[in-house]
N, C-alpha and C positions, 0 to 999 in steps of 0.2 A: 687168105682173104682180105679184102678190101675196106678201106674205111670209109666211111659213110659221111656222104654230103648231108649238108643241111634240111633239101627239097628230095633227092634222089629223082626218080623216074617224073615226079610231076615238076620239073622245074621249068614246066612249060608258063605254069600260073604265074612265076614269077616277077616278069615284064609286068602282068596285068594288074597284082596289087601294087607296082613300082607305082604305077602310073595313075592307078587310084587311090594312092597316100598323098601323091604331088598335088591331086587335084583338091584334098580332102586339106590339106595344108593351105594353099592361096586360095580356096574360097573361105576358108577359116579366118585367114589374115585378112580377106578381102572384108570381110563381113564386119570385122574389128574397126577397118579402117574408115567404111562407110558409116559405121553407127557413132563415130567419132568427128569425124568431119563435114559430114554432110549431115541436116537436119533434116527428120523427118515429118512429114507433112500430117495434117488431121489423117485420121484413120476411117477409112470409107466403113459403111455399116452396109448389111444387107439387108431387104425387107425384114426379115425373119428375128433381125435383132444381133445376127452373129457379125463377125468382124471378118469383112472381104480379105481375101488373100492379096500381099501388097505384090503391088507391079512394076515395072519398070527394072532399072539397073537392081536395086536391092532386093526386089521380090526376084529376079534370077540370080543372083550370088544366094541367097536365102534358098532357093530349091536347089542350086548347085551342092551347096553345105549337106544339104539331106541326102540327096540322090550319091553323092561320092560317099559319105558315112556308110549307108546301107551297103555299096558297093564292097566296102573293104570288109564289112562284117560278113558281108556273102563268100568271100572268095577266105576270109578265115575261118568260114565254117566248111566249106567245101573243101580245104585243107585238111581239118580233123575229119570231115566222112572219109577222103581219101587214104586218111592214113590209116583210120580205123580198121578196113578193108585188107590196104597192102601191106602193112608193116613195115620192115626195113625196107624195102622197093620203093618207099615213099621217103627214104632217107633219114636226117633223127628225126625231124618235126613226124614222120609218119611214124616212128617205131616206140616214140614217146605216147602218140595218140592211140594206137591199139594196146599200149601196155595199160592206158588210163580208159581201157573201154568200160568198165564197171562204174566208172565215175559216169561217164558220159549215159550210160543206163539209168544209172539213181535220178540224177540230175533231171532227165527225161521224164520220170515216172512221177518225180516229186512236182515237177510244174505243171503237168499232165492231171494229176488229180487236185492241185492246188488251184489253179484254175477252174476247174472244172465245178468245184465245191466252193468257188471264193466267197459266193452270198451267205454262207453259212461259217462261216470263218470268223467272223470279225474284225478288227483292224489288222490282222496277218492276211485276211484276202482281200480287204482294200489296198495291200500293199501292191497287188498284181493289176490296180488300174493306175498308178505310178512308173513310168519306163524308168525312173533314176531308182528306186526301189526295187524292180525287177534285176538291175543291174546288178545292184549291188549284194542283192539276195542271192544271186547266183555266184558273184563272187567268192561271199564267205561259204556257200555249201557247197564250191566246188572243192575249197580247201581242206572241210569238215569231211567232205567224203574221202580225198586223199588221205589226209590222215588215218580215218576209221579201215580204210582197205588196205593203207601200208602198215597199218598193226596186226592186220589179219595177212600179211605178203603175200597179196594176191596182184599188185602192182610193182613190191620193187624187184628190182635186177638182178641185185648183189647183195652179198652182206654187208648192211654198213659199215660195219667194223674192220671187216676183211681188208690185209692188204696185199693185194697180186702184184708179184716180182714185176719189172719193166715198162709199168704202169703210171708210176711216177709223175705227174705235172702232165700226162698227157692229153691232147688236145679231144673235144667232143669225136664222137663216132670211131676212137680209134677199137680196133678189135683188142680182144685177147688172145694173148699169146697161149698156145696150146689152151685152146679152149676144150673142154670134153665135152661127151654126150650129155644132154638135158641145163647145160651152161650156155646163158645171155652171153654172146658172142661178143658185144660189144659195150664199152664207158657211153653211154649213150650222153652225156655230158662230159666226158673227161673225166681226169683222173686228179687228186688234189696232190699236196707234198708228200702224204704218207700213202700213196697208191691206192687212194678208198673211191670209189663210186660216188661222185657227186651228186648224180642221179638219186641213186637211193637214200642218199644222205639228206638230199633235201626231202624226198619223201615221211623218212622216219623223223625227221624236224617237225613235219606239220602234225602230226599226233602227240607230241609234248607240247606245241602250242594249243593244239583242240583239247588237252587233258587240260592245262591248268588254265589258261584265259578264261573260257566262261566260268568254269567253278569257283577260281580266286574271285572273279566280279560279283558272282551272285553271293558268297559267303561275303564280302564286302557290304553287299546291299542289303543281305541280311544283321548285319552289325550298325547300318546308318541307319536303316528303317527302323529296329528296334530302338534305338536310342535317336532318334531324331523326333519321333513322333511325341512322346511325353515330351520331350523340350519346347515343341513348338505349342502343344496344347495346352501344358501347363505354365509354363514360365516359369518366372520367379529365380529362386534359390539354385534349382535342378536346372534350369537352362542356364544359368552363369555356371555353375560345375560344368557342366557338360561341353559348352561351347569352349571356355577355357580350356578345357583337355584336347578339344578337337585343334583349335588355332596353336598349340604348344605342339601338336603333332605338324601340322601344316607349316609352321615357322623353320621349322627341321630343314636342313639340304635334302631334297630325297636321294641323292646319289650317295650322299655321306653314311644317310641313313641305312640305305640297305648298304655298301660297303660293311658297317658295324654290324649290321644282323650274318651276314653272312662270312666273316671272319669266322678262321677254324676256332681260334681263343673262345670269343661269343658261342659260337657251336659245341662246343665241350662243355661249356658251362650248362648246359640244357637253357639258354634262354629260351631260342624257338620253340622247344617242347612245352616250356611252359605258357608262353604266348599264343600256342596252339590249343592248348586246354580250356582258356579264356574265350579265344575269339570263336573258336569252334561251337560252343555252345549257345551262342546265340539263334541258330534257327531253330534248336530246340526250344528255347524259350518263345521263340516267333511261332513256330506252330501249334504250341502247348497255348499260349494267350488268345491264338487264334481260332482254335477250335472252342476252347471254353467261355470265350466269349460270344460265339454265335451260337451256341448249343446249350447255354446256361442255365435255360428255362424247361431242358430235359435233360434231366439230372439221367435217369434210366439209360436213354442213348449216349450220353456225354460222356458218362463214367468208363465206361467199356472202352469206348471208340479214343480216349486218352491213354489208356492203359496200354490198348495195341498200338498205336500211332507210336506214341514216348518210348514205350518199349525197343522198337525198333531202331528208331532214331536213336534213343541210349546205346544201342549195341553198337552203331554206325557209328557213331560221335568214339565210342570207346577204341573201337577199332582204328579210327583214324588217326589217335592222339598216343593210342600205345604202338610202343616198338620196341623190341627184345634188345635187350645189353644197352639201352638209353636212360635218360635221365626219367621219363614217363616209360614205365612199362608195367600196366595193369594187367591185360587178357594174357589168357595163357597162348600159345601158340595155335591148338586147335580151334579155338575162337575167334583169332584177329583173323578178319577176313580181308584188309588190305595189308599190303607190303610195301608200303612208301620207302620207295629211297630216299636217307637223309639230306642231299640235295635237293633234290623235287621239294620236302616238306619244307625245309629252309626257304625256299624261294617261293612254294605258296604263302607260309604265313607273312613272308615278308611285303606281297603285292595286297594281300587283305590289310595288313597295320596300314600300310600307306594310304589305300585308296578308301578307306571305312571313315575318317573324317569329313571328305568331301562327300560324299553321298550325305553324312551327317547333314551337312548344312544345307543342300538342296531338300532334303525330307523334313529338315526343318522350318528355311525358309517357308517351303509349299503349306507345311500345315498351320505356320501362323497366317497365313493367308486364307486359306478353306475354311478353318475354323468360325471363321467370321459370314459365314452363309447360310442362307436361310433353312436350308435342308439339315443343316447342323443343329441349329436352334430347334429345329420341329423334332429331333432326334432328342436333344435333351427334355424337349417338353414332354415326350411320351415317357421319360421317366431312364431311356438306354444307358448305360454303363460307357465312363469315359473311355476303357477299352473299345467297347464296343464300336463306340463313336469313330475312332481313331483308326480302327481297322475295317471296318464296312460303311462308314461313311465318307472319312477323308482320304485314306488311301487307294479306292477305286478311281474317286476324281482328281489323283493325281498321279493316273498310271501312264498319263500321255509322255509330260517330262521324264518322267524315270524310266519310262520304255527308250525312249531316245538318247536320255543319257544312258543308259546300261551297253545297248551299243557300240556309243563314244568309248565307253571307258573298258571295254573289252580291246578294243584299239590302243587305247594308251597302255593296258596291261601288255600286249603284245608286242608293243616297243620296249618296254621296260624288262621284258624277259629278253628281247635282241638285245637291250642293253648291258643286262648281266652277264649274258651269255661271250659278249663282245669284250666282255672285261675278266673273262675265265672267274665270274662268283658263283656260286651256289652248286650250278650244276659239275658234273666231272668233267675232266678235260675232253674225254673222249666223245660226249654228248653228242649227238649228231643234229642240235638245234639250231636253230638259224644264224641264231648270236655269234656262236663258237664257230661256226662254218663263214660267215663272213670274215672273223677274225684272223683264222687259219689261211682264208684265201689273201686277205689284205696284206700278206706279209711279203706276198710274190707278186702284187698286184702288175709291177711295171713290167714284169715279165709274164705273166698267166695270169689274164681277167677270167681264166669259165670258171674256175673254183670261187669265187666270188659273188659273179654274177647270179644266179641262178636262186640260191636262199636270200640273198638283197632282195631281186624282183617277187620272189615270193612274200615276204614283209611287204613289203609295197603293195601289191596286190591286193593282200586279205586287208590289212589295213584300210587301202580306197574302198574296197566293197563293203568295209563297216562305216565309213563314212557316207556313204551312198545309202546305203538301206536306213542309218540314222536319219537322212535327208527326206528318204521316201516316208517313212515313219513317222516324221513330224510334218510333213507335206498332207499326209491324209490323217492324221490326229486331228488336226486345226478344220478338218473337213467336217469332226463330228459336234 
């Protein structure tokens, strides 16, 4: 069986793509130079008040930039479409596009439904009015769907932990020797130094990020909001104490703090399990206070609602913190819903602990500003309780900055996870997480670049997508 080339039978598109990319680079550089060295005259305004298109050389270069960008995007989409139908006949890129068909279908359905109902979806719907936001959202959801379908083994080509003889450090597109019926015949992105499939490890690594980064960020926000609201609203000694604790954690070097929390000696003492016991209770407190403050005047409805919701959350909480044969073992095995590996729990707790103080400071600052507004004074005049005002008057009006920071913080968390994996901390050594995979490929980078580049590009594209998504949300939230 022959090795695959990158583009296979669609190689006729390569010269077209090169020309489009060259035109994009030249036009981008020319636009930058024009903006620096050529002073722009007064803007021409149309009779209806809109700004007229720029003329002359600046206008020509601007249009060339738009056309070349559109051409590059169109050719890339054409590669994906041809690859989805032709598979390995379209080379490595085609085979990967064919494997990712479930991801493409999910993205098309998501975008079609979102655009069709965007006027009913609030801030999320407005995101589709922002090109930057749409691109960022697409990048993020691409990796989310890759992680989900990868966990279901719908798009991986090989076992990410399996070692195949003679595939050590093989280049992308190398055929597997003696591939049997039903086996995928190639290592699409080559083999690493332990003869494992780089493509499958990148796919499985996405699931680790999709699991940990958003949930750890959400838990950090629960801690930060639950403590930041009363600190900013009440002030005084409570604010002084909580701010001191937050500043104490922030003053400690983050990497050193991670080293301490994930070292085997600290893990053996049960400190991460005890920290999880404390940190994971904050969502229960938040939801309990939220519902109680909202339905305080309807006790017949409030009481059964609290019992049902908090009962389920306490069960989930005990399942999260309880681990058999560990420092915290509460639930019997048949009641324990989650079997979280110790390494993932340690990393999860470490990320929540490090991010919570920053969220606390943001929420505290927003609360101190918003509590002086007229609608807060009106709620106080109506006789509303402090927690009702904090959760139903102040928090909704702080949602814009918090949503933007949430997206950015998921990116920071993704980088932190990559950093931990790169240094071999927390997760098992054979884990396919992107940081560990980059570190494994780094050791032979001068000889073989293919094991380290795919996970590095995946990490870069996900963080870029989160940043673009945050920019789009910020742009649209400012229009409210």
